[in-house]
N, C-alpha and C positions, 0 to 999 in steps of 0.2 A: 504493499500501500504505499503509495506518495503522500508525503504528509507537508504541508505549507513551507515549513524550514527547508525542507530538499529544493523545494522550488523556488525559495528565495537566495538560496546557497550558489544555484543555479545560474540564477539570473546576474548574482555578483561577479560570479566568474567570468561570464560573457562578456559584461561590463567591462570589468578590466581589460577585456582583450579587442574593444573597439579599436579598428584600424590595421588590426593584425589581421594576416593570409591564414584561412582554414580550409579544410577539405572537409565538405560535406558527402555523407553517403545515406540514401534515404531508400526505403523499400517502395516500389513503384506498382508493387502488384504484379501478380501473375508472372512470379521468378523475374522479374524485370529490376534492376538496381539502377540508379541514377546516381551518379558523382559527380558532382561539381567543386571546383575550386574559385574561391572568391575571396571579399574583407567584408569583415564583421562593420557591418555600417550604425546600426542604432539598436537600443535595447528600449522596448516598451513594457508597460507593465504585466504582460500575458504573454508576449511572445517578442523575437528578435529578427532583423533581416540581414541578408548577406548580398551585397554586389557581385554578381557572378559574370565573367566575361566569356563568350562562348570562343572557342579555338578555332572553328570553321568560317566564321564571319567577323569576327572582330565585335561584334553588337553585346550591350552589357543587358543584364536581366536583372532584378530584383525578387529574390526568394525571401519567401519568412517561414517561419516554423516556431513551434511553441517551446515554452523550455519543458513542457512534459515529455515532448517529444523523444528528449534526450534522455530524460528519466525511465523511460519507457524502452529506449532503444530503440525506437522508431527510425531515428535518425541519429547517425554516428559522427563526431565532430572530432577532427586529427587536425594536428599543426602539420603541414607538409615539410620536407626535408629540403633544405636549398640543395641545387644541382654546382655541379662544380665553376659552369659560367657565372650563375647568379651570384656564388661567392666572390671569384674575381672582380667582378663589376664593381 
C-alpha cells in the first residue's frame, strides 16, 4: 500500500532533480515498452513533466507522469550514463 509520505518523498526527490537528464521506461500495454530520454521540467502537486526530444525528427514532446506511477513501478526512472563523446565535450 502506498501512503502519502511515500508520495511526498518521491515528489521531493524529483523536485531536486529538475533540469537533469533522465531515462523513462513505461509500459505501453500489449507487451510494448516505451523508452524516452528527456529533462525533468516541472513538478506539480500530483504529477511531473519531462521534455523529451525525438531522435527521428528532432521535435520535442512534453510527457507527464504521476508520482504513484514511479512508486508502483509502472514507470521506471533512471539517470543515463554519459558516453565518451559527451564527457570529452
